[in-house]
C-alpha positions, 0 to 999 in steps of 0.5 A, spaced: 808 850 269 808 843 273 804 840 267 809 842 262 814 839 266 810 833 266 809 833 259 817 834 257 819 828 262 814 823 258 816 826 252 823 824 253 821 817 256 817 816 250 822 818 245 827 813 248 823 807 250 819 808 243 826 804 240 824 798 245 817 798 245 815 796 252 808 799 253 807 797 260 814 800 262 812 806 259 805 806 263 809 805 269 813 811 268 807 815 266 804 814 272 810 816 276 811 822 272 804 824 274 805 823 281 812 827 281 809 833 278 802 833 280 803 831 287 810 832 289 809 833 297 805 826 297 809 820 301 809 816 294 813 822 291 819 822 295 825 820 292 827 814 297 820 812 295 821 812 287 828 809 287 826 804 293 819 802 290 822 801 283 828 798 285 824 793 289 819 792 283 825 791 278 828 786 283 821 782 284 820 782 277 826 779 275 826 774 280 819 772 278 821 772 270 826 768 272 822 763 276 817 763 270 823 761 265 825 756 270 818 753 271 817 753 263 823 748 262 821 743 268 814 743 267 812 742 260 805 741 260 804 748 264 799 753 260 804 759 259 798 764 260 796 761 267 804 761 269 804 768 267 798 770 271 801 766 277 808 769 277 805 776 275 801 776 281 806 773 286 811 779 283 805 784 285 804 781 292 811 781 293 813 788 291 807 791 295 809 787 301 816 789 301 815 796 299 810 796 305 815 794 310 821 798 308 816 804 307 818 805 300 811 805 297 810 808 290 804 805 286 807 805 279 813 801 281 808 795 282 806 796 275 814 795 273 814 788 277 808 786 273 810 789 266 817 785 267 813 778 267 808 780 261 813 784 257 819 782 253 825 787 256 832 787 257 837 790 261 838 796 257 831 798 258 832 797 266 838 802 266 834 807 262 828 806 267 833 808 272 836 814 268 829 816 268 827 816 275 833 819 277 832 825 272 825 826 275 828 826 282 833 831 281 828 835 277 823 835 283 829 836 288 831 842 284 824 845 284 822 843 290 820 850 293 816 851 287 812 845 286 805 845 289 800 839 290 795 840 284 789 837 287 
């Protein structure tokens, strides 16, 4: 039954994010779906970790996305691929560091930080990401007594 819930969740995500075509963002949410519905008792499946992790991933993804835009404007000779590699790595490192010190570790959210560097996005998509994670947290919380770790 938990795998059916995961399938329905990711189908919902795919149906709506398909309009935006942000594949790396979808992959991040797919990984969260796996954790929530197959390992619901683990540390990274806690609601505060999912919400906190994605909040940090999105914040650092936006910061380093804006930094890359700024650097492109002032350093005309910089190679875009190199710039995205550097800012992508910095977004991952910063997200991991702050997740660790705030005890909100959720690995897929680190992928979200990176995806905001590598994939075009808009704020409507980020709103939808929050909606998806909040819905997953609500479903998990309401079924908490019935979900088991499937490992």
